[in-house]
Backbone as a printed PyTorch tensor [residue, N CA C, xyz], in Angstrom:
tensor([[[ -1.8330, -29.0450,  15.0350],
         [ -1.8780, -27.7610,  14.0380],
         [ -0.9800, -28.0040,  12.8810]],

        [[ -2.0670, -27.6450,  12.3480],
         [ -2.6960, -27.9830,  10.4870],
         [ -1.5020, -26.8590,   9.3990]],

        [[ -0.4250, -27.2620,   8.3420],
         [ -0.4620, -26.0760,   8.2270],
         [ -0.8320, -26.6110,   6.6500]],

        [[ -0.8940, -24.8000,   5.9780],
         [ -1.5760, -24.8800,   5.1710],
         [ -0.3680, -24.1240,   3.6880]],

        [[ -0.4180, -25.0050,   2.6110],
         [  0.1330, -23.9540,   1.9920],
         [  0.0270, -23.6040,   0.1600]],

        [[  0.5640, -22.1820,   0.5830],
         [ -0.2280, -22.0480,  -0.9330],
         [  0.7060, -20.8170,  -1.8980]],

        [[  0.1050, -20.7300,  -2.9510],
         [  1.0870, -19.8370,  -3.9620],
         [  0.6350, -17.7430,  -3.4830]],

        [[  1.1460, -17.2340,  -3.1240],
         [  0.3200, -15.9880,  -2.9040],
         [  0.2230, -15.3340,  -4.1570]],

        [[ -1.3190, -14.8770,  -3.9700],
         [ -1.7090, -14.4770,  -5.4260],
         [ -1.8450, -12.8400,  -5.5480]],

        [[ -1.7960, -12.8320,  -6.4790],
         [ -2.4850, -11.0720,  -6.9650],
         [ -4.0650, -10.6880,  -6.4220]],

        [[ -3.7030,  -9.9900,  -6.0080],
         [ -5.4420,  -9.5100,  -6.6710],
         [ -6.2080,  -7.9260,  -6.8690]],

        [[ -7.1280,  -7.1590,  -7.2530],
         [ -6.9830,  -5.9570,  -7.7060],
         [ -6.6640,  -5.3610,  -6.5380]],

        [[ -6.3390,  -3.7510,  -7.1840],
         [ -5.3760,  -2.9330,  -5.9410],
         [ -6.5870,  -2.8470,  -4.9720]],

        [[ -5.8000,  -2.0910,  -3.7210],
         [ -6.7990,  -2.2500,  -2.6180],
         [ -7.4010,  -0.5980,  -2.2920]],

        [[ -8.3150,   0.2690,  -2.3680],
         [ -8.7520,   1.3740,  -2.4800],
         [ -8.1930,   1.9370,  -1.5710]],

        [[ -7.3760,   3.4100,  -2.7770],
         [ -6.5160,   4.6060,  -1.6870],
         [ -4.8960,   3.5730,  -1.5630]],

        [[ -5.3030,   2.6340,  -2.2710],
         [ -3.5620,   2.3910,  -2.5380],
         [ -3.4720,   1.8030,  -4.1710]],

        [[ -3.9450,   2.3370,  -4.6240],
         [ -2.8430,   2.7660,  -6.5220],
         [ -2.6570,   2.9770,  -6.4320]],

        [[ -1.6480,   3.1050,  -7.4980],
         [ -0.5780,   3.3780,  -8.9050],
         [  0.1050,   4.3920,  -8.9880]],

        [[  0.1270,   5.7770, -10.1080],
         [ -0.0120,   6.3470, -10.6910],
         [  0.4420,   5.2630, -12.2130]],

        [[ -0.4620,   4.8350, -12.7030],
         [  0.0570,   3.3270, -13.7720],
         [  1.3610,   4.1910, -14.8290]],

        [[  0.6850,   5.1720, -15.2240],
         [  1.0170,   6.5080, -16.2800],
         [  2.7800,   6.5880, -16.4090]],

        [[  2.4840,   7.5630, -15.0000],
         [  3.5500,   7.6370, -14.4910],
         [  4.9040,   6.8610, -14.0810]],

        [[  4.2440,   5.9150, -13.6080],
         [  4.9360,   4.5840, -13.2300],
         [  5.4700,   3.8240, -14.5370]],

        [[  4.7210,   3.8810, -16.1370],
         [  5.3180,   3.9430, -17.3180],
         [  6.4580,   4.2820, -17.8250]],

        [[  5.9460,   5.7020, -17.2590],
         [  7.1750,   7.2020, -18.1330],
         [  8.7490,   6.4820, -17.3350]],

        [[  8.2540,   6.2360, -15.6000],
         [  9.3380,   5.5730, -15.6270],
         [ 10.1930,   4.6140, -15.5770]],

        [[  9.8010,   3.1980, -15.6270],
         [ 10.3390,   2.4860, -16.7260],
         [ 10.2750,   2.6640, -18.3270]],

        [[ 10.1700,   2.9240, -18.5840],
         [  9.8870,   3.5080, -20.1830],
         [ 11.8970,   4.7960, -20.2430]],

        [[ 11.8370,   5.1610, -19.4760],
         [ 13.2910,   5.8270, -19.2750],
         [ 14.0190,   5.0800, -18.7460]],

        [[ 13.6190,   4.0320, -16.9480],
         [ 15.0380,   3.4080, -17.1660],
         [ 14.7690,   1.9780, -17.5310]],

        [[ 13.7330,   1.4080, -18.7570],
         [ 14.1280,   0.2820, -18.7980],
         [ 14.2410,   0.0960, -20.0430]],

        [[ 14.2710,   0.6170, -21.2400],
         [ 13.9250,   1.0360, -22.2750],
         [ 12.5910,   0.2340, -22.7580]],

        [[ 11.2360,   0.2920, -22.4130],
         [ 10.4360,  -1.6310, -22.4790],
         [  9.1650,  -0.6800, -23.4280]],

        [[  9.1170,   0.4750, -23.3070],
         [  7.3830,   0.2190, -24.0940],
         [  6.3970,   0.8340, -23.0900]],

        [[  6.8400,   1.0050, -21.9190],
         [  5.4100,   0.7460, -20.9700],
         [  4.6030,   1.1810, -20.9210]],

        [[  4.9110,   2.4500, -21.5940],
         [  3.9170,   3.5530, -21.3270],
         [  2.4110,   3.4130, -21.5900]],

        [[  0.9350,   2.9120, -20.8300],
         [  0.4840,   2.3760, -21.4330],
         [ -0.4040,   0.9610, -21.5560]],

        [[  1.1850,   0.2390, -21.0580],
         [  0.6610,  -1.6170, -21.4590],
         [  0.8080,  -2.0850, -20.3750]],

        [[  0.5980,  -0.6850, -19.3010],
         [  1.1160,  -1.5860, -18.0540],
         [  0.2750,  -2.3740, -16.9910]],

        [[  0.0410,  -3.7360, -16.5680],
         [ -1.5170,  -4.2270, -15.2350],
         [ -0.1340,  -4.1950, -13.7890]],

        [[ -1.1770,  -4.1800, -13.4360],
         [ -1.4110,  -3.4050, -11.4640],
         [ -1.8730,  -4.4860, -11.2800]],

        [[ -1.3100,  -5.4530, -10.1940],
         [ -1.8860,  -5.9540,  -9.3360],
         [ -1.3190,  -5.5090,  -7.4150]],

        [[ -2.0200,  -5.9280,  -7.2520],
         [ -1.6400,  -5.9960,  -5.4530],
         [ -1.3430,  -7.4530,  -5.0800]],

        [[ -0.0950,  -7.4800,  -4.3450],
         [ -0.1520,  -9.2370,  -3.3090],
         [ -1.0290,  -8.2960,  -1.8760]],

        [[ -1.7180,  -9.1990,  -1.4560],
         [ -2.6880,  -9.1210,  -0.2840],
         [ -1.2750,  -8.6800,   0.8370]],

        [[ -0.6770, -10.2060,   1.0410],
         [ -0.4600, -10.3270,   2.0900],
         [  0.6960,  -9.2460,   2.3440]],

        [[  1.8670,  -9.7270,   3.5020],
         [  3.2400,  -8.7820,   4.1750],
         [  1.8670,  -7.8210,   4.8700]],

        [[  2.5270,  -7.2410,   5.9760],
         [  2.4140,  -6.5530,   7.0320],
         [  3.1690,  -5.4480,   7.1040]],

        [[  3.9740,  -5.0900,   6.2190],
         [  4.3760,  -3.1890,   6.3570],
         [  4.3470,  -2.5380,   5.2900]],

        [[  5.8580,  -3.3970,   4.0970],
         [  5.0650,  -2.4710,   2.9160],
         [  4.3240,  -3.1230,   1.8880]],

        [[  3.4720,  -2.4510,   1.5510],
         [  2.9050,  -2.2990,  -0.0580],
         [  4.2150,  -2.9540,  -0.9030]],

        [[  3.1090,  -3.8810,  -1.2860],
         [  3.3920,  -4.7290,  -2.9120],
         [  3.2850,  -5.5330,  -4.0450]],

        [[  3.4470,  -5.2690,  -5.6210],
         [  2.0560,  -5.2880,  -6.2430],
         [  3.5900,  -6.8030,  -7.2640]],

        [[  2.1960,  -6.3660,  -8.6980],
         [  2.4590,  -7.5070,  -9.2370],
         [  2.2430,  -6.3100,  -9.9840]],

        [[  3.3780,  -6.2020, -11.1840],
         [  3.3590,  -5.0470, -12.7620],
         [  3.8730,  -5.9780, -14.1760]],

        [[  2.5090,  -6.0020, -14.3710],
         [  2.7290,  -6.8110, -15.5660],
         [  2.8770,  -5.9790, -17.0560]],

        [[  3.9930,  -6.7000, -17.9910],
         [  4.0480,  -5.9240, -19.2560],
         [  4.2200,  -7.3350, -20.2880]],

        [[  3.4440,  -6.6770, -21.3270],
         [  3.4830,  -8.5180, -22.0080],
         [  3.3020,  -9.2720, -21.4580]],

        [[  4.5480, -10.3460, -21.3370],
         [  4.5540, -11.7580, -20.7370],
         [  6.0380, -11.4070, -18.9240]],

        [[  6.5280, -10.4410, -19.0340],
         [  6.7880,  -9.8900, -18.1380],
         [  6.0260,  -9.8750, -17.0040]],

        [[  6.7980,  -9.9050, -15.7110],
         [  6.3700,  -9.6240, -14.9460],
         [  7.4680,  -9.5770, -13.8530]],

        [[  6.4430,  -7.9470, -12.7710],
         [  7.4600,  -8.0440, -11.7310],
         [  7.1740,  -7.5500, -10.6830]],

        [[  7.6900,  -7.5410,  -9.9080],
         [  7.3650,  -7.5150,  -8.2560],
         [  7.9960,  -5.4960,  -8.2960]],

        [[  6.6740,  -4.9470,  -7.4840],
         [  7.1120,  -3.7710,  -6.5460],
         [  6.4330,  -3.4600,  -5.3760]],

        [[  8.0460,  -2.6970,  -4.8400],
         [  7.8520,  -2.4160,  -3.4120],
         [  7.4840,  -1.0740,  -3.0800]],

        [[  7.2550,  -1.0460,  -1.8230],
         [  6.5870,   0.2900,  -1.9330],
         [  6.5690,   0.7170,  -0.3090]],

        [[  6.7550,   2.0310,   0.4860],
         [  6.2390,   2.0110,   1.3820],
         [  4.2490,   2.6610,   1.6410]],

        [[  4.1130,   2.2030,   2.5570],
         [  2.6390,   1.8900,   3.1310],
         [  1.9280,   3.8500,   2.9690]],

        [[  0.9310,   3.8950,   1.9310],
         [  0.5260,   5.6730,   1.8000],
         [  0.3620,   6.6280,   3.0430]],

        [[  0.8460,   7.3790,   3.4370],
         [  0.7760,   7.7930,   4.5950],
         [  1.5940,   7.3650,   5.5970]],

        [[  2.9150,   6.9780,   4.7340],
         [  4.2030,   6.6210,   6.5540],
         [  5.3220,   7.7010,   6.4200]],

        [[  5.3890,   8.0370,   7.8520],
         [  6.2200,   9.2160,   8.5140],
         [  7.4710,   8.7040,   9.2530]],

        [[  7.5210,   6.4600,   8.9360],
         [  8.0370,   7.2510,  10.3590],
         [  9.5990,   5.7530,   8.6780]],

        [[ 10.4720,   6.9060,   7.9790],
         [ 11.2970,   6.2040,   7.1410],
         [ 12.0090,   4.6800,   7.7200]],

        [[ 12.3140,   5.5020,   8.9720],
         [ 13.5550,   3.8550,   9.0160],
         [ 12.4560,   2.6610,   9.7020]],

        [[ 11.0390,   2.4470,   9.3300],
         [ 10.4710,   1.5440,   9.5100],
         [ 10.6330,   0.8750,   8.0480]],

        [[ 10.8070,   2.0940,   6.4610],
         [ 10.2400,   1.8180,   5.8180],
         [ 11.4000,   1.1520,   4.2290]],

        [[ 12.0680,   1.4960,   4.9730],
         [ 13.8910,   1.7170,   4.2100],
         [ 13.6330,   1.6360,   2.7850]],

        [[ 13.5890,   1.2880,   1.3650],
         [ 13.0580,   0.7860,   0.5210],
         [ 15.3120,   0.5450,   0.0430]],

        [[ 15.6790,   2.3050,   1.2440],
         [ 17.2470,   1.7000,  -0.0890],
         [ 17.3430,   0.4720,   0.3210]],

        [[ 16.9690,   0.2210,   1.6050],
         [ 18.6110,  -0.9670,   2.7170],
         [ 17.7960,  -2.2150,   2.0610]],

        [[ 16.4140,  -1.9440,   1.5960],
         [ 15.8590,  -3.7400,   1.1470],
         [ 16.3550,  -3.5420,  -0.5800]],

        [[ 16.9290,  -2.8490,  -1.2120],
         [ 17.8720,  -3.1020,  -2.7010],
         [ 18.6320,  -3.5260,  -2.1240]],

        [[ 19.6480,  -2.5090,  -1.1100],
         [ 20.7700,  -3.0860,  -0.6090],
         [ 21.3860,  -4.6750,  -0.6000]],

        [[ 19.6270,  -5.1160,   0.0820],
         [ 20.3260,  -6.4830,   0.5650],
         [ 20.2010,  -7.2950,  -0.2510]],

        [[ 19.0750,  -6.7650,  -1.4230],
         [ 19.2380,  -7.3280,  -2.3120],
         [ 20.0420,  -8.1340,  -3.4220]],

        [[ 20.2280,  -6.2400,  -4.1730],
         [ 21.1600,  -6.3930,  -4.5190],
         [ 23.2090,  -6.8090,  -4.2520]],

        [[ 23.7600,  -7.3450,  -2.7260],
         [ 24.4350,  -8.2360,  -1.9420],
         [ 24.1750,  -9.9690,  -2.6130]],

        [[ 22.7040, -10.2050,  -1.9370],
         [ 22.1690, -12.1510,  -2.0110],
         [ 22.3450, -12.1580,  -2.9440]],

        [[ 21.5460, -11.6860,  -4.2830],
         [ 21.4230, -11.7600,  -5.3620],
         [ 22.0490, -12.7280,  -6.6850]],

        [[ 23.1670, -11.9850,  -6.3470],
         [ 24.6320, -12.7950,  -6.6170],
         [ 25.5990, -14.6130,  -6.1530]],

        [[ 24.7510, -14.4860,  -5.0180],
         [ 24.5770, -15.4970,  -4.6910],
         [ 23.9200, -16.2040,  -4.1380]],

        [[ 22.9100, -15.6360,  -4.2660],
         [ 21.7390, -16.6810,  -3.6830],
         [ 20.7200, -16.0510,  -5.1910]],

        [[ 20.6790, -17.8030,  -4.6870],
         [ 19.6010, -18.3250,  -5.8970],
         [ 18.0570, -17.9710,  -6.2610]],

        [[ 17.8490, -17.9290,  -4.8470],
         [ 16.4180, -17.2100,  -4.3000],
         [ 16.0700, -15.8030,  -4.9310]],

        [[ 17.3770, -15.1440,  -3.9890],
         [ 17.0590, -14.0440,  -4.0230],
         [ 16.2600, -13.2220,  -5.1790]],

        [[ 15.8810, -12.4610,  -5.6790],
         [ 15.5420, -11.7620,  -6.1690],
         [ 16.2200, -10.6780,  -7.0540]],

        [[ 15.9020, -10.6460,  -8.3000],
         [ 16.9140,  -9.5030,  -8.2250],
         [ 16.5810,  -8.1180,  -9.0640]],

        [[ 17.2620,  -7.0920,  -8.7270],
         [ 16.4130,  -5.4160,  -8.8730],
         [ 17.1320,  -4.8280,  -9.6260]],

        [[ 15.7820,  -4.5860, -10.4310],
         [ 15.9050,  -3.7410, -11.2740],
         [ 15.7340,  -2.5090, -11.5160]],

        [[ 15.5890,  -2.3610, -11.2210],
         [ 15.4540,  -0.2100, -10.8680],
         [ 14.7940,  -0.4770,  -9.1730]],

        [[ 15.6110,   0.7240,  -9.4010],
         [ 14.8550,   2.3240,  -7.8140],
         [ 14.9650,   3.3870,  -7.6200]],

        [[ 13.0350,   4.3300,  -7.3530],
         [ 14.1490,   4.6020,  -7.7600],
         [ 13.6380,   6.1150,  -5.9620]],

        [[ 14.6810,   6.4530,  -5.7930],
         [ 14.7430,   6.7160,  -4.2400],
         [ 14.1830,   7.3190,  -3.5320]],

        [[ 13.3030,   8.7750,  -4.2370],
         [ 13.2130,   9.8440,  -4.0610],
         [ 11.1180,  10.4640,  -3.5300]],

        [[ 11.4870,   9.7680,  -4.4580],
         [  9.1390,   9.1470,  -3.9610],
         [  8.7500,   9.9490,  -5.4770]],

        [[  9.1730,  10.8970,  -6.5120],
         [  8.9200,  11.6780,  -7.2440],
         [  7.8110,  11.4800,  -8.5970]],

        [[  8.0640,   9.6620,  -8.4750],
         [  7.2090,   9.2000,  -9.1610],
         [  5.9680,   8.5940,  -8.7880]],

        [[  6.1740,   8.3920,  -7.3450],
         [  4.3200,   7.6090,  -6.8520],
         [  4.6570,   8.2820,  -5.9080]],

        [[  4.5440,   9.6920,  -5.4580],
         [  5.1990,  10.1640,  -4.1630],
         [  5.4990,   8.7800,  -3.1510]],

        [[  6.6260,   8.0350,  -3.4080],
         [  7.5390,   7.7710,  -2.1900],
         [  8.4250,   6.8930,  -2.7930]],

        [[  9.8340,   6.3330,  -2.4190],
         [ 10.0300,   5.4380,  -3.2790],
         [  9.6760,   4.1720,  -3.0150]],

        [[ 10.7170,   3.8130,  -3.4590],
         [  9.5990,   2.7000,  -4.2740],
         [ 11.1260,   2.1750,  -5.6380]],

        [[ 10.6770,   0.1720,  -5.3990],
         [ 12.2140,  -0.5370,  -6.0360],
         [ 11.1150,  -1.3490,  -7.0040]],

        [[ 11.8060,  -1.8210,  -7.9980],
         [ 10.9670,  -3.3890,  -9.0020],
         [ 12.5290,  -4.5860,  -8.9570]],

        [[ 11.4770,  -5.1970,  -9.2590],
         [ 12.3080,  -6.4990,  -8.6010],
         [ 11.5020,  -8.3800,  -9.4520]],

        [[ 12.5770,  -8.7750,  -9.8080],
         [ 11.8500,  -9.6540, -10.8620],
         [ 11.7140, -10.3620,  -9.7400]],

        [[ 10.1280, -11.6850, -10.2910],
         [  8.9450, -12.3890,  -9.8810],
         [  9.7400, -13.2480,  -9.5720]],

        [[  9.7030, -13.9130,  -8.3300],
         [  9.7190, -15.4460,  -8.6080],
         [  9.4140, -15.4750,  -7.5290]],

        [[  8.6750, -16.6010,  -8.2890],
         [  6.8230, -17.5840,  -7.4800],
         [  7.3270, -18.1540,  -6.2940]],

        [[  6.9590, -18.7390,  -6.1720],
         [  7.0860, -19.5040,  -4.2380],
         [  5.5040, -19.5290,  -3.3700]],

        [[  6.4910, -19.9100,  -2.5150],
         [  4.3810, -20.6300,  -1.2830],
         [  5.0280, -19.2260,  -0.4840]],

        [[  3.6990, -19.2420,   0.9780],
         [  3.1370, -19.3700,   1.3060],
         [  2.7460, -19.7120,   2.9140]],

        [[  2.7770, -20.0090,   4.0960],
         [  2.1090, -21.0220,   4.4320],
         [  0.8360, -19.8080,   5.7980]],

        [[  0.6240, -20.7510,   5.7540],
         [ -0.2880, -20.4320,   7.6650],
         [ -0.5900, -21.5710,   8.3700]],

        [[  0.0980, -21.5510,   9.2310],
         [ -0.5650, -22.4090,  10.2950],
         [ -1.6950, -22.1920,  11.2040]],

        [[ -2.9830, -22.9610,  11.3540],
         [ -3.5420, -22.8700,  11.5390],
         [ -3.8700, -23.8640,  13.2670]],

        [[ -4.3650, -23.1030,  14.3420],
         [ -3.7580, -23.5770,  15.4270],
         [ -5.3360, -24.2580,  15.9670]],

        [[ -5.0830, -25.8290,  15.7640],
         [ -6.3300, -26.5950,  15.5470],
         [ -7.5030, -25.8000,  17.4360]],

        [[ -6.6620, -26.4040,  18.5040],
         [ -7.1800, -25.0820,  19.6570],
         [ -7.9050, -24.2500,  19.2560]],

        [[ -7.8620, -23.3170,  18.5880],
         [ -7.8210, -21.7670,  19.2980],
         [ -8.4860, -21.2750,  17.6770]],

        [[ -8.8050, -22.6060,  16.4580],
         [ -8.8060, -22.4590,  15.4100],
         [ -7.8180, -21.0840,  14.8650]],

        [[ -6.9790, -19.9180,  15.2970],
         [ -6.6010, -18.7620,  14.4590],
         [ -5.0170, -19.1240,  13.5900]],

        [[ -5.0270, -18.5640,  13.3410],
         [ -4.4100, -18.0560,  11.9410],
         [ -3.4410, -17.1910,  12.3910]],

        [[ -1.8660, -17.7790,  12.0810],
         [ -1.2980, -17.1680,  11.9770],
         [ -0.4290, -17.4580,  10.9860]],

        [[  0.5580, -16.0290,  10.4660],
         [  1.0010, -15.9480,   9.5270],
         [  2.4860, -16.5900,   9.4100]],

        [[  2.6760, -17.7380,   8.5370],
         [  4.5100, -17.9860,   8.7410],
         [  4.6780, -18.7500,   7.2710]],

        [[  5.3360, -17.6280,   6.9930],
         [  7.0950, -18.1070,   5.4300],
         [  6.7260, -19.8100,   6.1520]],

        [[  5.8750, -19.9570,   4.5900],
         [  7.3210, -21.4510,   4.8850],
         [  7.3820, -21.8690,   3.2590]],

        [[  7.8510, -23.1610,   3.1900],
         [  7.9650, -23.8930,   2.4680],
         [  7.8240, -25.0940,   2.7520]],

        [[  6.4360, -26.2960,   1.4960],
         [  5.9520, -27.8580,   1.7500],
         [  7.4530, -28.4030,   3.0270]],

        [[  6.4600, -29.0260,   4.1070],
         [  7.8990, -29.0460,   4.8880],
         [  8.6500, -30.5660,   3.9120]],

        [[ 10.0690, -30.4380,   5.2240],
         [ 10.3550, -30.9980,   3.9670],
         [ 11.5990, -32.0160,   5.3410]],

        [[ 12.1130, -33.0470,   4.8200],
         [ 13.0490, -33.9040,   6.1230],
         [ 13.4590, -33.1170,   6.3010]],

        [[ 14.2970, -33.4460,   7.8930],
         [ 15.3140, -33.2210,   8.1500],
         [ 16.9920, -32.6690,   7.1820]],

        [[ 17.3580, -33.6320,   7.1210],
         [ 18.3430, -33.8570,   6.6780],
         [ 18.2120, -32.8170,   5.4700]],

        [[ 16.9650, -32.7780,   4.8250],
         [ 16.5620, -31.6470,   3.6890],
         [ 17.0950, -30.2300,   4.9320]],

        [[ 16.2870, -30.0950,   6.1780],
         [ 16.5500, -28.8150,   6.4680],
         [ 17.5370, -28.9020,   6.9470]],

        [[ 17.9850, -29.7490,   7.3110],
         [ 20.1540, -28.9280,   6.8710],
         [ 20.3910, -28.9140,   6.0510]],

        [[ 20.4260, -28.7040,   5.4210],
         [ 21.2380, -28.3570,   4.3810],
         [ 20.6760, -27.2840,   3.7220]],

        [[ 19.4040, -27.1090,   3.8180],
         [ 18.8930, -25.6640,   3.5080],
         [ 20.0910, -25.0090,   4.5390]],

        [[ 20.1220, -25.5190,   6.1510],
         [ 20.1580, -24.2880,   7.0320],
         [ 21.9970, -23.9830,   6.5480]],

        [[ 22.4840, -25.4690,   6.0650],
         [ 24.0280, -24.8660,   5.5850],
         [ 24.2030, -23.8370,   4.7480]],

        [[ 23.8750, -24.2540,   3.5150],
         [ 23.3130, -23.6020,   2.3450],
         [ 22.6910, -22.1090,   2.8390]],

        [[ 21.7440, -22.1290,   3.2710],
         [ 22.2900, -20.3090,   4.1050],
         [ 23.0440, -20.3040,   5.0260]],

        [[ 23.9410, -20.4940,   5.2720],
         [ 25.0590, -20.0250,   6.4190],
         [ 26.6080, -19.6870,   5.0040]],

        [[ 26.1110, -20.2080,   4.3940],
         [ 27.6540, -20.9100,   2.3430],
         [ 26.7140, -19.5850,   2.3530]],

        [[ 25.7420, -18.6270,   2.0510],
         [ 24.6690, -17.5790,   0.9170],
         [ 25.2830, -16.3520,   2.5270]],

        [[ 25.3520, -16.3670,   3.9190],
         [ 25.9200, -15.2870,   4.4020],
         [ 27.2780, -15.1850,   3.8090]],

        [[ 28.3410, -16.0730,   4.9100],
         [ 29.6600, -16.7300,   3.7000],
         [ 29.9850, -15.5160,   2.3630]],

        [[ 29.3720, -15.9540,   1.8370],
         [ 29.1070, -15.4690,   0.3600],
         [ 29.2640, -13.7140,   0.9480]],

        [[ 27.5900, -13.5900,   0.3250],
         [ 27.7230, -11.9930,   0.9950],
         [ 28.0310, -10.9320,   1.9730]],

        [[ 28.3760, -11.7520,   3.3250],
         [ 29.3750, -10.8640,   3.9200],
         [ 29.1410, -10.7330,   4.2800]],

        [[ 29.0040,  -9.2360,   6.1570],
         [ 28.8710,  -9.2300,   7.0810],
         [ 28.3330,  -8.1840,   6.7150]],

        [[ 28.5580,  -7.2570,   5.2840],
         [ 27.4010,  -5.8070,   4.6100],
         [ 26.4260,  -5.6310,   4.4910]],

        [[ 26.0030,  -7.4390,   4.2740],
         [ 24.7640,  -7.4570,   3.1030],
         [ 23.9580,  -6.8530,   4.2490]],

        [[ 23.7220,  -6.6330,   5.3820],
         [ 22.7740,  -6.0850,   6.4170],
         [ 22.9020,  -4.5850,   6.5880]],

        [[ 24.1180,  -4.1570,   6.3940],
         [ 24.4830,  -3.0130,   7.1440],
         [ 25.2370,  -1.9390,   5.9270]],

        [[ 24.7760,  -2.6510,   4.4850],
         [ 25.1160,  -1.4760,   3.7330],
         [ 24.2190,   0.0990,   3.8730]],

        [[ 24.9160,   0.8930,   3.4960],
         [ 24.4830,   2.0350,   3.3440],
         [ 23.1890,   2.1530,   2.3400]],

        [[ 22.0810,   2.7300,   2.4570],
         [ 21.3930,   3.2800,   0.8790],
         [ 22.2030,   3.3670,  -0.0410]],

        [[ 22.4830,   3.2670,  -1.4070],
         [ 22.6360,   3.0260,  -2.5210],
         [ 21.5510,   4.8290,  -2.5200]],

        [[ 22.5680,   5.3040,  -4.1590],
         [ 21.3860,   6.9480,  -4.4230],
         [ 21.0060,   6.3200,  -5.7560]],

        [[ 21.4190,   5.2800,  -6.4110],
         [ 21.7540,   5.7510,  -7.5580],
         [ 20.8800,   3.8920,  -8.4860]],

        [[ 19.9990,   3.4470,  -9.0130],
         [ 20.0030,   2.6330,  -9.4740],
         [ 21.2560,   1.8290, -10.3240]],

        [[ 20.2850,   0.2790,  -9.3490],
         [ 21.5710,  -0.4720,  -9.0700],
         [ 21.9210,  -0.8990, -10.9530]],

        [[ 22.8360,  -1.9610, -10.9860],
         [ 23.4180,  -1.9520, -12.0850],
         [ 22.3730,  -3.2600, -12.9060]]])
C-alpha cells in the first residue's frame, strides 16, 4: 500500500452548488463589518463526503464555509449547529481546531444553515491498494515514528479532557459564536 499526501486545494464551484455571493457578502458585512459585498471570491473543496465546503476569499483573508448539500432533507445528518458547538468548544483548547467566525442557523441567507471558520491549511492522504489499484480516502498527515504517534495520542487525550465530555453533545447554539 502506498500513501500519497497532498494539500486539499480549492477548485471552481461545481455546477448546481453555487452560493449567492451577493447575499453572502451582505451577511458578512453585517456580521463582521468587513465590507465584503462585491469583493468576495468563492471556490469549492472537492473532497468531503457529506457537507459542502467552500473557500471564501476577501482580500488577503481566507475563510472556510460549510453548509449541507443542496436539497438535503435529513437535518440530523447535516447539523451545522452541532459542528459549530463542537468547534467552539475545541478551538480554545486544541490549536489545530479552527475558530468559528460566524454562524447562520436559519437558512435565510444561502437557503440552508452554514458557518464560516478560519482556514487552517493541512493535508489529506489517500491510501492506494496496489493489489486492486483502488483508492481509499484516509485523512492523514505524513507518516510519523511510533514515538510521535504516542505523543499525538497523548495530546489528543489531553484535549478531550480539557474540552470536556459535553464537547460532542452540546445543544445547538442559537446565535453567532463569540
